C-alpha positions in Angstrom: 140.9 148.7 42.2 141.1 148.4 46.0 144.5 150.0 46.0 143.1 153.1 44.2 140.2 153.3 46.7 142.6 153.1 49.7 144.8 155.7 48.1 141.9 158.1 47.6 140.7 157.5 51.1 144.2 158.2 52.4 144.4 161.5 50.4 141.0 162.7 51.8 142.1 161.8 55.3 145.4 163.6 54.9 143.7 166.7 53.4 141.3 166.8 56.4 144.3 166.9 58.8 145.9 169.9 57.0 145.2 173.3 58.4 142.7 175.5 56.7 143.7 178.5 54.5 143.1 180.9 57.3 145.2 178.9 59.7 148.0 178.7 57.2 147.9 182.4 56.8 148.3 182.9 60.5 151.4 180.7 60.6 154.8 182.4 60.8 157.5 179.9 60.1 160.2 182.4 60.8 160.8 184.6 63.9 159.2 188.1 63.5 161.3 191.1 62.6 159.8 193.3 65.4 159.6 197.0 65.8 162.8 197.8 67.7 166.4 198.2 66.9 167.3 195.1 68.9 164.7 192.9 67.4 165.9 193.7 63.9 169.5 193.0 64.9 168.5 189.7 66.5 166.5 188.8 63.4 169.4 189.7 61.1 171.8 187.6 63.2 169.3 184.7 63.1 169.1 184.9 59.3 172.9 185.1 58.9 173.5 182.0 61.1 170.6 180.2 59.3 172.1 180.7 55.9 175.6 179.7 57.1 174.1 176.5 58.4 172.2 176.0 55.1 175.4 176.4 53.1 177.3 174.0 55.4 174.5 171.4 55.1 174.4 171.7 51.3 178.2 171.3 51.0 178.4 168.4 53.4 175.4 166.4 52.2 176.2 167.3 48.6 179.7 165.8 49.0 178.3 162.7 50.8 175.8 162.1 48.0 178.3 162.6 45.3 180.8 160.2 47.0 178.2 157.6 47.5 177.1 157.7 43.9 180.5 158.2 42.2 182.5 155.7 44.2 180.1 152.9 44.8 181.2 149.3 44.6 179.2 148.5 41.5 181.3 151.1 39.6 184.5 149.3 40.6 185.6 151.8 43.2 188.6 150.6 45.3 188.9 151.7 49.0 191.9 153.8 49.9 194.6 152.1 51.9 195.8 155.0 54.0 194.6 155.8 57.6 196.1 159.2 58.2 196.4 162.5 56.4 197.9 165.5 58.1 196.8 167.8 55.3 193.2 166.7 55.6 193.2 167.1 59.4 194.6 170.7 59.1 192.0 171.6 56.5 189.0 170.2 58.4 190.3 172.0 61.6 191.0 175.4 60.1 187.7 175.7 58.1 185.3 175.0 61.1 187.3 177.3 63.3 187.1 180.1 60.7 183.4 179.6 60.4 182.9 179.7 64.2 185.0 182.9 64.5 183.1 184.5 61.6 179.8 183.7 63.4 181.0 184.7 66.8 182.0 188.3 65.8 178.4 189.5 64.9 176.9 187.4 67.7 179.1 189.0 70.3 178.4 192.5 68.9 174.7 191.9 69.2 174.9 190.5 72.7 177.0 193.5 73.9 174.4 195.8 72.3 171.5 194.0 74.1 173.1 194.6 77.5 174.1 198.2 76.9 171.6 200.4 78.7 173.7 203.5 78.6 172.1 206.7 77.2 168.6 205.7 78.2 165.9 208.4 77.9 163.7 207.0 80.7 163.7 204.2 83.3 160.7 202.1 84.2 160.8 199.6 87.1 158.6 196.6 86.5 157.7 194.4 89.4 156.0 191.0 88.9 153.2 189.9 91.3 150.9 186.8 91.3 149.4 187.7 88.9 149.9 191.3 87.8 152.6 193.8 86.9 153.5 197.1 88.6 155.1 199.8 86.6 157.0 202.6 88.3 158.3 205.5 86.2 161.3 206.4 88.3 162.1 209.6 86.5 158.5 210.9 86.7 157.2 209.6 90.1 154.3 207.7 88.4 153.3 204.2 89.5 150.3 201.9 88.7 149.4 198.2 88.6 148.5 196.4 85.4 146.1 193.4 85.6 144.0 191.3 83.2 141.1 193.2 81.7 137.8 192.7 83.5 135.9 191.2 80.5 138.7 188.6 79.9 138.9 187.8 83.6 135.1 187.3 83.8 135.0 185.2 80.7 137.7 182.8 81.9 135.7 181.9 85.0 133.9 178.6 84.9 130.1 179.1 84.5 130.4 182.7 83.7 128.3 182.3 80.5 130.5 184.7 78.6 131.8 183.6 75.2 135.6 184.1 75.0 135.4 184.2 71.2 133.4 187.4 71.3 136.0 189.3 73.4 138.6 191.2 71.5 142.2 190.3 72.5 140.9 187.7 75.0 143.5 187.2 77.8 145.8 189.7 76.0 144.3 192.9 77.3 144.9 194.8 80.6 143.3 197.6 82.5 146.4 199.8 82.6 149.0 199.2 79.9 152.6 200.4 80.1 152.9 203.6 78.1 156.2 204.8 76.4 157.1 207.4 73.8 158.1 206.3 70.3 161.8 206.6 69.4 163.0 206.8 73.0 165.4 204.4 74.7 163.5 202.8 77.6 165.5 201.2 80.3 163.5 198.5 82.2 164.4 197.3 85.7 162.9 194.0 86.4 162.2 192.3 89.8 159.5 190.3 91.5 157.7 190.5 94.8 156.9 186.7 95.2 158.0 184.1 92.6 159.9 184.2 89.3 158.1 185.9 86.4 159.3 186.8 82.9 158.4 190.0 81.1 158.1 189.3 77.4 157.0 191.3 74.4 157.7 189.4 71.1 157.6 192.6 68.9 160.4 194.1 71.0 162.6 191.0 70.6 163.3 191.0 74.3 162.4 188.8 77.3 163.9 189.0 80.8 163.2 187.2 84.1 161.9 189.0 87.1 163.5 187.3 90.1 162.7 188.0 93.8 165.6 189.8 95.5 167.4 190.6 92.2 167.1 193.4 89.7 167.6 192.5 86.0 167.7 195.1 83.3 167.0 195.4 79.6 166.1 198.1 77.1 164.1 198.7 74.0 163.4 201.5 71.6 160.1 201.2 69.7 160.3 202.8 66.3 156.6 202.6 65.4 153.6 203.8 67.5 151.0 201.1 68.3 149.9 198.6 70.9 152.2 195.6 71.5 151.2 192.6 73.5 153.1 189.9 75.3 152.8 187.6 78.4 154.6 186.4 81.4 156.8 183.7 80.0 157.6 181.9 83.2 155.4 179.4 84.9 154.5 181.5 88.0 151.5 179.7 89.4 147.9 178.6 88.7 146.9 181.9 87.1 150.1 182.2 85.0 148.1 182.2 81.8 146.2 185.3 82.9 149.2 187.7 83.3 149.5 189.6 80.0 151.9 192.4 79.1 150.6 195.3 77.0 152.8 198.3 75.9 151.2 201.3 74.3 153.7 203.3 72.2 152.6 206.9 71.7 153.9 209.9 70.0 155.9 212.3 72.1 153.0 214.8 72.5 150.5 212.0 73.3 152.9 210.5 75.9 153.4 213.9 77.6 149.6 214.3 77.8 149.2 210.9 79.3 152.0 211.6 81.8 150.3 214.8 82.9 147.0 212.9 83.4 148.8 210.3 85.5 150.4 212.8 87.7 147.2 214.7 88.1 145.3 211.6 89.0 147.8 210.5 91.6 147.9 214.0 93.1 144.1 214.1 93.3 143.9 210.8 95.2 145.9 212.0 98.3 144.0 215.3 98.3 140.7 213.4 98.3 141.9 211.2 101.2 143.0 214.3 103.2 139.6 216.0 102.6 137.8 212.8 103.8 140.0 212.7 106.9 139.1 216.3 107.7 135.4 215.7 107.3 135.6 212.6 109.5 137.5 214.5 112.1 135.1 217.5 112.2 132.2 215.6 114.0 134.6 214.1 116.5 136.0 217.6 117.3 132.5 219.0 117.7 131.5 216.1 120.0 134.6 216.6 122.1 133.8 220.3 122.4 130.3 219.5 123.7 
């Protein structure tokens, strides 16, 4: 009777430790497919290698279990009296080599494709700072900084009184996201102004370090419009957790409209500064004349 009680108590305790239905639904046991050509290639390579490993494991462990059961001592099995077999050594050398070569061919093709930035439609230079990103559209003469959104930044402060659970995309939203057109090959040049950072967007399947004094490069081509979020994946200091990456993928027309707005805004800023300088200089000129 006690054993039954203990078993029931153990079952209840075990059930309490299991995640809820909502938590289980949020789990992704496999890597995501992503929305870029590279992410799909990487996922396909991952699945290919996974199934090769599964087949090898099934064959090896199946043979082991069969041998243990079939040739056990209680069944009168007699150990072999040889200590060398050239044929066996040739077989267990050729088969693994063939498997490795078979896996290396698609892996090498994918790695070469990842590093091939030729034929890019646009180039964006990304510079990491503690703790923000700077995006420079080298082909369009557009530049801006991207920092953690104000509401997330305020809520993370001790004693702010804000409830992080009420903030949408808490710690994963920025004031100025990177904006790119859908279906275009984007070449990204990565560097850093202070310490090592890492630009990472999981849906793109790509992550690359931003290192001071060096320029790394990567590329992506997003096939679906939308907002894709990531983070700095390198421990870059005390506010490392508050350095998100947000990429807004727009249609070609929407991207061109955004680009014109950016160019207009940046052109208006120097004009306003020049007007202010003239206004400040006018009183001084009048005073000098007097």
